[in-house]
C-alpha positions as CSV (number, residue, x, y, z in Angstrom):
1,M,87.5,77.0,72.0
2,S,86.6,80.6,72.7
3,R,89.2,83.3,72.4
4,P,91.0,84.3,75.7
5,L,89.4,87.2,77.5
6,D,91.0,90.4,76.3
7,V,90.7,92.9,79.2
8,M,89.5,91.7,82.5
9,L,88.7,94.2,85.3
10,L,89.4,92.5,88.6
11,L,87.2,94.4,91.1
12,A,86.4,94.0,94.7
13,L,86.5,95.6,98.2
14,P,90.0,95.6,99.8
15,A,91.3,92.3,101.0
16,S,88.6,90.4,99.2
17,G,91.0,88.1,97.5
18,K,91.9,89.9,94.3
19,S,95.6,89.6,94.7
20,E,95.3,86.0,95.8
21,V,93.3,85.3,92.7
22,R,96.1,86.8,90.6
23,R,98.7,84.8,92.5
24,Y,96.7,81.5,91.9
25,L,96.3,82.2,88.2
26,A,100.0,82.8,87.9
27,S,100.6,79.3,89.4
28,L,98.7,77.6,86.5
29,T,100.2,76.4,83.3
30,P,99.5,78.3,80.1
31,E,97.3,75.4,79.0
32,Q,95.2,75.5,82.2
33,C,94.8,79.2,81.9
34,K,93.6,79.0,78.3
35,N,91.5,75.8,78.5
36,E,90.0,76.1,82.0
37,M,90.1,79.9,82.8
38,H,89.7,81.4,79.3
39,L,92.8,83.5,79.9
40,G,95.9,84.1,77.9
41,P,99.2,84.9,79.6
42,T,98.3,87.8,81.8
43,V,99.6,91.4,81.9
44,Q,98.9,93.1,85.2
45,L,97.8,96.7,85.9
46,D,96.9,97.9,89.4
47,D,96.2,101.3,90.9
48,Y,97.4,100.5,94.4
49,P,101.1,101.4,93.7
50,Y,99.8,104.9,92.8
51,V,97.8,105.1,96.0
52,H,100.9,104.2,98.0
53,L,102.9,106.9,96.2
54,M,100.2,109.4,96.9
55,R,100.5,108.6,100.6
56,R,104.2,108.9,100.4
57,V,104.0,112.3,98.7
58,S,101.6,113.4,101.5
59,E,103.8,112.1,104.2
60,E,106.8,114.0,102.9
61,L,104.8,117.2,102.4
62,R,103.4,117.1,105.9
63,K,106.9,116.6,107.3
64,R,107.8,119.9,105.8
65,G,104.8,121.7,107.2
66,H,102.9,121.8,103.9
67,D,99.4,120.6,103.1
68,G,99.5,116.9,102.3
69,V,97.6,117.4,99.0
70,F,96.3,113.9,98.8
71,F,95.9,112.9,102.5
72,D,95.8,114.8,105.8
73,S,97.0,111.7,107.7
74,D,98.2,108.2,107.0
75,D,95.0,107.0,108.7
76,L,92.4,109.1,106.8
77,P,90.6,108.9,103.5
78,M,91.5,111.0,100.4
79,K,91.1,114.7,100.8
80,E,89.8,115.1,97.2
81,S,87.3,112.4,96.2
82,R,87.9,113.0,92.5
83,D,91.3,111.3,93.0
84,W,89.4,108.0,92.5
85,G,89.2,109.2,88.9
86,T,92.8,110.4,89.0
87,L,93.8,106.8,89.6
88,I,91.8,105.6,86.6
89,Q,93.4,108.2,84.4
90,L,96.8,106.8,85.4
91,L,95.6,103.3,84.6
92,N,94.4,104.6,81.2
93,E,98.0,105.9,80.5
94,D,99.5,102.6,81.6
95,F,97.1,100.7,79.3
96,E,98.0,102.9,76.4
97,D,101.7,102.3,77.1
98,L,101.0,98.6,76.9
99,V,99.3,98.9,73.6
100,Q,102.0,101.1,72.1
101,K,104.8,98.9,73.7
102,R,106.1,102.1,75.2
103,R,108.7,101.9,78.0
104,V,109.2,105.2,79.7
105,A,112.7,106.6,80.5
106,P,112.2,109.9,82.4
107,A,115.3,111.9,83.5
108,S,113.7,112.0,86.9
109,A,111.2,109.3,87.9
110,S,110.0,111.5,90.8
111,E,109.3,114.6,88.6
112,W,107.7,112.3,86.0
113,L,105.4,110.9,88.7
114,L,104.4,114.3,90.1
115,D,103.7,115.6,86.7
116,R,101.5,112.6,85.9
117,F,99.5,113.1,89.1
118,D,98.8,116.7,88.2
119,A,97.9,115.9,84.6
120,A,95.6,113.1,85.7
121,R,93.9,115.4,88.2
122,V,93.2,118.0,85.5
123,K,91.4,115.3,83.5
124,V,88.9,114.7,86.3
125,G,88.4,118.4,87.2
126,A,90.6,118.3,90.3
127,K,93.3,120.9,91.1
128,P,96.9,120.2,90.0
129,E,98.7,121.2,93.1
130,L,102.1,119.6,92.8
131,G,103.4,121.8,90.1
132,A,102.7,124.9,92.2
133,L,104.7,123.7,95.3
134,P,107.4,126.1,96.5
135,A,110.6,125.2,94.7
136,T,112.5,124.2,97.8
137,I,109.7,121.8,99.0
138,R,109.3,120.3,95.5
139,T,113.0,119.7,95.2
140,E,113.1,118.0,98.6
141,L,110.0,115.9,97.8
142,I,111.5,114.8,94.5
143,R,114.6,113.6,96.4
144,A,112.6,111.9,99.1
145,I,110.5,109.7,96.8
146,S,113.2,109.1,94.3
147,A,113.8,105.4,95.1
148,E,110.1,104.4,95.2
149,A,109.3,106.4,92.0
150,S,112.3,104.6,90.3
151,D,110.9,101.3,91.4
152,L,107.5,102.1,90.0
153,V,109.1,103.0,86.6
154,R,111.0,99.7,86.6
155,E,107.9,97.7,87.5
156,K,105.9,99.5,84.9
157,N,108.4,98.9,82.1
158,S,109.0,95.3,83.0
159,G,105.3,94.6,82.6
160,V,105.3,95.8,78.9
161,P,105.5,92.7,76.7
162,E,106.7,92.6,73.1
163,S,103.2,91.7,72.0
164,L,99.8,91.5,73.4
165,E,98.6,88.9,71.0
166,G,96.7,86.2,72.9
167,R,97.3,87.9,76.2
168,T,94.8,88.9,78.8
169,I,95.2,92.4,80.4
170,V,94.1,92.2,84.1
171,I,93.3,95.6,85.7
172,E,92.8,95.5,89.4
173,A,91.0,98.1,91.5
174,A,88.8,98.6,94.5
175,R,86.0,101.1,94.9
176,G,83.2,101.8,97.4
177,G,81.3,104.2,99.6
178,P,80.7,105.0,103.2
179,D,79.4,102.4,105.7
180,G,75.6,102.5,105.7
181,A,75.3,104.3,102.3
182,T,72.5,103.2,99.9
183,P,73.2,103.0,96.1
184,P,73.3,104.7,93.8
185,L,76.5,106.1,95.3
186,P,77.1,109.8,94.4
187,A,80.0,110.6,92.1
188,P,82.9,110.4,92.4
189,L,82.4,107.4,94.7
190,G,81.8,103.8,93.7
191,Y,82.2,101.7,90.5
192,Q,79.7,103.7,88.5
193,Y,81.9,106.7,88.5
194,S,85.2,105.0,88.2
195,L,84.2,102.7,85.4
196,A,83.1,105.6,83.4
197,Q,86.6,107.1,83.7
198,F,88.2,104.3,81.8
199,S,89.1,105.0,78.2
200,P,86.7,103.9,75.5
201,E,89.4,101.4,74.3
202,I,89.3,99.7,77.6
203,L,85.5,99.7,78.0
204,R,84.9,98.2,74.5
205,R,87.2,95.3,75.3
206,A,86.5,94.7,79.0
207,S,84.7,92.2,81.1
208,I,84.4,92.3,84.9
209,L,85.4,89.6,87.4
210,Y,84.0,90.7,90.7
211,V,85.3,89.0,93.9
212,W,82.3,89.0,96.1
213,V,82.7,89.4,99.9
214,T,80.7,91.3,102.5
215,P,82.1,94.6,103.8
216,E,82.4,92.9,107.2
217,E,84.5,90.1,105.7
218,S,86.6,92.6,103.8
219,R,87.4,94.5,107.1
220,R,88.3,91.2,108.8
221,K,90.6,90.1,106.1
222,N,92.2,93.5,105.8
223,I,93.3,93.3,109.5
224,E,94.5,89.7,109.0
225,R,96.7,90.5,106.0
226,T,98.3,93.7,107.2
227,D,102.1,93.7,107.5
228,P,103.1,97.2,108.8
229,K,106.7,96.5,107.7
230,D,105.5,96.1,104.0
231,P,103.1,99.0,103.3
232,G,103.8,99.2,99.6
233,S,103.1,95.5,99.0
234,I,100.2,94.4,96.8
235,L,99.7,91.3,99.0
236,N,100.4,92.6,102.5
237,H,99.4,96.3,102.6
238,G,96.7,97.3,105.2
239,V,94.0,99.9,104.7
240,P,93.3,102.1,107.7
241,M,90.0,101.4,109.5
242,A,88.7,104.9,108.9
243,V,89.2,104.4,105.2
244,M,87.6,100.9,105.3
245,L,84.5,102.5,106.8
246,G,84.5,105.8,105.0
247,D,85.5,104.6,101.5
248,Y,84.8,100.9,101.5
249,G,81.9,100.4,104.0
250,C,79.8,99.3,101.0
251,D,80.0,99.2,97.3
252,D,77.6,99.5,94.3
253,M,78.4,96.4,92.2
254,S,75.3,94.5,93.1
255,Y,73.2,97.6,92.4
256,L,74.9,98.1,89.0
257,I,74.2,94.5,88.1
258,E,70.6,94.6,89.2
259,T,69.8,97.8,87.4
260,S,71.8,97.2,84.2
261,G,68.8,96.5,82.0
262,K,70.8,93.7,80.2
263,P,71.4,90.5,82.1
264,D,74.9,89.7,83.4
265,T,76.3,93.1,82.5
266,V,77.1,96.5,84.1
267,T,75.8,99.4,82.0
268,I,78.1,102.4,81.8
269,R,77.4,105.6,79.9
270,A,80.5,107.4,79.1
271,H,82.3,109.1,76.2
272,G,79.0,109.6,74.3
273,E,78.5,105.8,74.3
274,T,76.7,103.1,76.3
275,F,78.8,100.1,77.3
276,H,77.2,96.8,78.5
277,I,80.2,95.2,80.2
278,P,79.9,91.5,80.9
279,V,80.2,90.7,84.6
280,A,80.6,87.5,86.7
281,R,80.8,87.2,90.4
282,F,83.3,84.9,92.0
283,D,81.7,84.1,95.4
284,N,84.3,84.4,98.1
285,R,81.9,85.2,100.9
286,H,83.1,81.9,102.4
287,D,86.8,82.4,102.1
288,L,88.3,80.4,99.3
289,T,91.5,82.4,98.7
290,T,93.5,83.1,101.9
291,F,95.4,79.8,101.6
292,V,97.1,81.1,98.5
293,R,99.1,83.5,100.7
294,S,101.1,80.5,101.9
295,A,103.7,78.7,99.9
296,P,102.3,76.5,97.1
297,G,103.7,73.4,98.7
298,K,101.3,74.0,101.6
299,W,98.2,74.3,99.5
300,K,95.6,71.5,100.2
301,A,94.0,69.7,97.3
302,D,90.4,70.4,98.5
303,Q,91.3,74.2,98.8
304,V,92.7,74.3,95.4
305,R,89.8,72.4,93.9
306,A,87.2,74.8,95.4
307,L,89.1,77.9,94.3
308,H,89.8,76.5,90.8
309,E,86.2,75.5,90.2
310,G,84.8,78.8,91.4
311,L,87.1,80.8,89.2
312,A,86.6,78.5,86.2
313,G,82.9,78.9,86.4
314,A,83.1,82.7,86.6
315,T,85.5,83.1,83.8
316,A,83.6,80.6,81.6
317,K,80.5,82.9,82.1
318,L,82.6,85.9,81.0
319,A,83.9,84.1,77.9
320,E,80.4,83.1,76.9
321,S,79.1,86.6,77.3
322,M,82.0,88.1,75.3
323,A,81.5,85.6,72.5
324,N,77.8,86.3,72.3
325,A,78.5,90.1,72.3
326,G,81.1,89.8,69.6
């Protein structure tokens, strides 16, 4: 029996089924996860909560007549494309907190979050603007996002286990480029850029499970899942159509696999090293995951079987690649 996968990057276009995959895996017994999916008990990291808080920061700043910093509108893409890297730097910090079993206790969750945004921006060469806000506006912003920032701290701390021994850390993210673009996508767009922003500690331990859908299917499912009353939800949030076309109209995963130079890997050059990250595609082009959004009692046996077999085949391929690499 191979060791459980250590760090699994769960990547795909929005609404492709990543969150449904996580929910399905959470429904399995520890024995099923270990023996059939090559996974230990999972620890989850996701950059979407930070995207949501970036949008909330921008909303509150615009209400006060200030530049939104991250977004000019709730319906438009990021103002600063290097913020794709900002998000990865935040995930790096969360990963380090997991490894160190560190649970944060800031005096102000809002100030802590704003400072983290600025520090992460500096790491990718973007301007740290939140620390330079006028004092009155910053004070009002801190108050306005206090509840959501506190929720983020609680969620972050609750996900830190006493030990990572035998566990699988799942890191979820979506990246892409404009509709009609041809890879290689220019930095800071796409997976090639964002993967290189991950810390060496993550890249040395990582494998990639890519949930494969077409951009058209991603857009269809995004509309289908959207609940405007639950914008911060991992499962129900909607991505504006301008963002779907501008940021996620295509992605570069197939290109990275095809040009890797080493079969079944993505090659990333970063931190003075070359990383050949094992990759497997879970083919969800014919929807295998949407049923997971309903209550488990409504899941049909044939749906469960198709999803289970698809995931098991993909994770078995990753486990084999990691064993051979080790």
